[in-house]
N, C-alpha and C positions, 0 to 999 in steps of 0.2 A: 586184115587181121580178123579172124574169126575166133570168137572166145566160147561159143556154145555150139551144141548140135542143132542145125538150122533145119532139120527135117520137119515135115509137116506133122503137127501134133495129133495124136489119136485121142479118142474121148473114153474116159473111164467112169464108172458110176459107183457111188458109195452104196453099200449094202445095208447100212444103218445109218442113223442120224449122228454124225460126228461134226456138224457144221460149227457148233459153238466152240469145240476144242481147236478146230483148224483156225477159225477166225481170231482166237485168242493167241495163236502162234505155235501151236504144236505143229511139227513139220514132217512127222512120220506117220504113214498109213500102212498098216500091215495087211498082208494079202487076204486074210479072212475077212476083213471089213469091206472088200470090193467085190463087185459082181462081174463075172465073166471076163477075166483079165485076158486081154488080146495077147497072142503069140507074136510078140515083136522082140527086136533086139534090145538088150540091156541099154538104158540111157536114152531111149526114144522119148522125145518130149510128149507130154500129155495134158489133156484138160480134164479135171476133176468136176463132176457134176453131183448134185445131191441126190439122195435116195427116193426123192418123191417126185417132184416136177422136172428133174433134169436141169436145174438151173446151175450155171457155172459158179464153182466155189473157189477154186484155185488152179494154178498152173505149176506143173513141175516135170519130173521125168520118172520114167518106170524102170523097175527091176523085176519082171515077172517071176523069176526063180528065186528071188531073194526074200528074206523075212520081211524086210522093209520094202513093199512093193511099190510104193509112190512116195517121193520125197517132194515136199512143197518148197517152190522158189518164190511164188507170190500169190497173194490173195487179192491183188488188183485186177478187177474185171477186164479181160480182153488184153492184157499186157503180154506182148510177145517176149518169149525168152531169147532175145537176140543180143547182138554185140553191144548195142546201145544200152540195154538193160544191164548186162554184165558190167560194163564200164562204170555205170552208176553205182553198183554195189561195190566194185573194187575202190572207187574214189571215196565212198563213205567209210569203208574199212581203214583205208590208209589215213583219212583225216583223224580218226579216233587214235591212231598210234602216234600220229604227230602231236596230239595233245598229251598223250601219255608218256612219251619219250623225248623229252627236250635235251639239248645238249649238255645241260647242267646235271643230269642224272647219271651221266657216264655209262650209259647202257646202249649198245648198238646190235643187240640180239632180242628178237621179239617175235611174236606170232602176229603175222600181217592178217591172214584170213583164218577164221575159226569156224568153218563149216557153217551149221545152221545158226550159230550164234551171230554170224555176220550176213545171214540170208543167203549163204552160199553153200547149200546142202552137199555134203560129201566132198568138199574141197578145203584142204588146210594149206597154209603156206607159212613156212618158218623163214625168217631172215636172220643171217649171221653176217654182220657188217655189210659187205656188198655181195654176198652169195645167198641165193634163195633156194629153197627146196620145196617143191609141190608134192602134196601127198593126196592121192585119189583113194576114196573108201570103196574099194571093190570095182568091178568091171563096169557097172553102170555109171558111176561117177566118172571113170576114165573115158567112157564113150560120150557122156554128155558134155563134160568140160573139155575144151580143145587146148590141151597143154601146150602145144607149140605156139598157139596164139597168145595165150596167157603169159608164155615166157617173154614173147616180144613186148607185151604190154609192160611187164615188170622192168625190162631193160630200158624201154623208152621213157617210162614215167617215173621210176624210182632210181635210176641210174645203177641198177643191178648189173654186176659184171659177169656172173654165171648163175644159171638156173639148172637144178637138178629135179628129177621127177621119180618118186618112190611109189610104186604100185603095190596093191595088195589084192591077192587072188587066193582065197582060202587061207591056209596057213602060210603060204609063200609070199616073200616079199623081195623085190629087187629094185635097184636104183640105176638110173642112167642120166648122163647130162644131156640136156635138151637145147641149151643155148649158151652163148657167151664164150669167153676165153677159157683155156684150160686152167684148172685150179687144183693145186695139190691138197691132199688130205692128210691131216685134218685141217679145217679152217680155223682161224684165229678170230676171237671176238672179246668184248669187254662186257661185263655185267656188274653194275653198281661199282665201277671202278677197278674191279678185279679181272684178272686175265684168265681165259679159258680156251679150249679148242673143242671142235665138234667134228666127229668123223661122220659125214653125211652118208657115206656109202655102207660102212660096216657098222656104225653105231646103232644103238636103240633108238626107237621113235625117229626124230629127225636128226639125231647125233648128240643131243643134250636135252635134259628135262627143264625146259623153259617154264613149265607151269609151277615149278617149285621156287621160283625166283624170290618172291616175297617171304617165303617160309625159310629160305637159306638166310635172308637178311635178318629174319627175326632171331635165328639162332646165334648170330655174331655176338651181340653184347651179352647174351646169357652163357656164353662159353668161357668168359674170362676167369682164369686161374683154375679151371676144371679139367679133370680127365674125361675125355670124350671118346665114345664108340660109335662110328658111324656104320651101321649094318646096311647090307645091300648098297654099299657106298658107291658102286659104278665108278664113275671117273673123278670122284672126290669133291663134288660141288659142296656139300655140307661141310666137309672136312676143311676146305680152304677158308670158308667163312669163320668156322670155329678157330682156325689157327690165327686168321687176322684179328678175331676178337680177344686173343690172348689166352687161349687154352694151354694148359701146362703140356698135355700130351693129346694126340689125336690118333686113333686107330681106325684105319679104313678097311672093312671088311667085305669081300666079294668073292664070288667063285670063279670070275673071269680074269685071266691073267692080263690080257690087253687093257682091260679097264683099270686094273691096278696100276699098270705102267703109266697110263694117262694120268691117274690120281697123283703119282709121284711127280710127274712132269708139271701139273698144275700147281703142286705145292711149291716146287722149285721156282717156277716162273713168277710167282707171287713173292719171291724172296724170302720165304719162310724157312727157318732153321730145320734142317734135315733131322736133327736129333729129336725133334718134338713130333715127329710123325712116323707111323709104321703101317705097313700094309699086310694083311693076312689073306691068303688064299685058301677059303674053306667055305663049306655050306654054312650059311648063317644059323639055321636051326641047330646044327650039330655044334657049332662054336659056342652058341649061347647056353645050350644044354650043358656042355662040358664046362662053361665058365662058372655055372651055378655049382657044379660038383667041386670045383677048385676054389669056391668062395671068392671069385674075382668080381669086382665091383667097379663101376665107373659113375662119375658125378652127373653125366649127361649121356643118355642113350637114345640114338636116333634110329627108328625102324621105318625104312622107306622101301618096302618090297614092291616087286612087280605086281600086276593084277592077278589076284587069285580067283577071280570070278569073271571070265570072259563071256559067260552066258548066264542066263537065269537059271538053267539046269545045274550049274556048277556052284550056285550059292551055298548049299549045305556043306559041301567039302570046303569051300572057301572060309566059312565061318569057323570050322574046326581049325583050320591052318592059322587063321588070325589069332583065335584064342591061344593056341599053342605058342605061337611066335611072341605075343605080347606078354604072356605069362613069363616066358624065358626072359624077355626084356625087362620086365618089372623086377625079377629075381636078381637080375645083374645091375640093377640101379642103386647106387648107394642111398643110406638113409639121408633124407633131405635133399636128394638129387631130383634131377628132371628127367622125365621120359616123354620123348616125341613119337607118336604113333601115327602113321599115315596109310591111307588107302586111296588108290586110283581107280578101284573098281566101280563103275557106274551102277552095277546091279546091287552094290551094298549101299544102302542110302545112309545119310548121316545118323539118324535115329538108331538104325540097326548098328551101325559101327560103335556108337556109344554104349549099347547093350553089350556088344562084343568085348569092349575094353573094360566095362564094368565087371563082367564075368571073369575076365582074365586077371584083373587086379585082385579079385577075391581069391581066385585059385592060386595066386602068388602069395597069398596072405599078407597083402599089403593094404595100405589105406592110401587114397589119393585125392589131391585137390585139383580140380579142372582149372588151368590158367588161361587157356584160350582155345577157341575152335577156328581154324582158318582154312582157306580153301585156295582156288586158283586165282591168278592175278587178272586184272581188267583186260588184258589183251587175249584172254581166253573167255570171252563173253558167252553166255547161253540164253536162249529165249526164256522169259519168266514162266511160260506155260510148259517148259520141259525140264523140270528139276533133276531129271536123270542126266542131264548134260552138265550139271554142277557136280562133276564126278569126284573132285579131289577133296579129301578130308585130311587135316593135318591137326592133330590134338596134341596139346602141350599139358603135361601133368607134373605136379610136384608130389612126390612120394614120401611117406613118412620115414 
């Protein structure tokens, strides 16, 4: 069972002194920080040496054509990135999840591997009950991590019954089953005692947004006796929690018809009354803008859009989109109501998002009290030295 690329490592040298950052846990080295990158295949193992005396600093793998040219796997001198090393990383990640998800929590869907946060750069694994999906972040990760071997490890060590692999190459993504028995889509799972499904093949991310688990639970008690709008509602995760919490009515808004059908199914499988839930197929910006013109208001408005800033270059446009969206959302929130605004864009840092929200609330001619700032759950860890990987911001505000 081979878990990593066992090719002989090549040597690469830093072009400037980044030793302190790397030793603190920053796992990404950009191409401009390296000298004379060798022309090797993506995912080739490499030894990183310092910019002065050529002393070994770290080991990882290369992506000569990518923006992140070197991903750090270990800073332990001389440690081979072999199957033994990978098994140790996998076992540590699995032990953390055992601590986080006891049977009493009634949750059997979680992130098992979270890339750099678990010392497994470029590798993500989400588990839905007995089905796992591996996600490799580009060709370099797909070539370094041996997916077939990892699938065997999952089956043998975690009693996983089926393993899928999702690859990303540029804007394209595709999924294939790589191990285990045939599984029908979508797969069923339980989160905090509630029933959901995830379509691993056609769904966004790995099929469900597991990183919003704690924030969905936060919404549950706040929704009691309220009218709720769940914009960019996808398959209705926030909607179900609001319904279970006792919301008077819940509106799930999304542009994708399959997602809305799944939202309706999730509502029904949790035995919630159909009369309290409606779905709307429309662009969220258009719907919220028209709601303002019609003087429509909700007691609780949830804004959970996709990433508006996939790159640093897209940040200015993303800022404008967030301000516009949150302005509309604030205008659609009833007096004394709650507005939940989320961003999953890693290029929009928390302080920047706070500035965006402040601007939007002002443009909406409202005043707001910040109730809480929340993020991703503990099964989505990030290195302390990489704040950019604490990507999820979920802010809850009470409006005048």
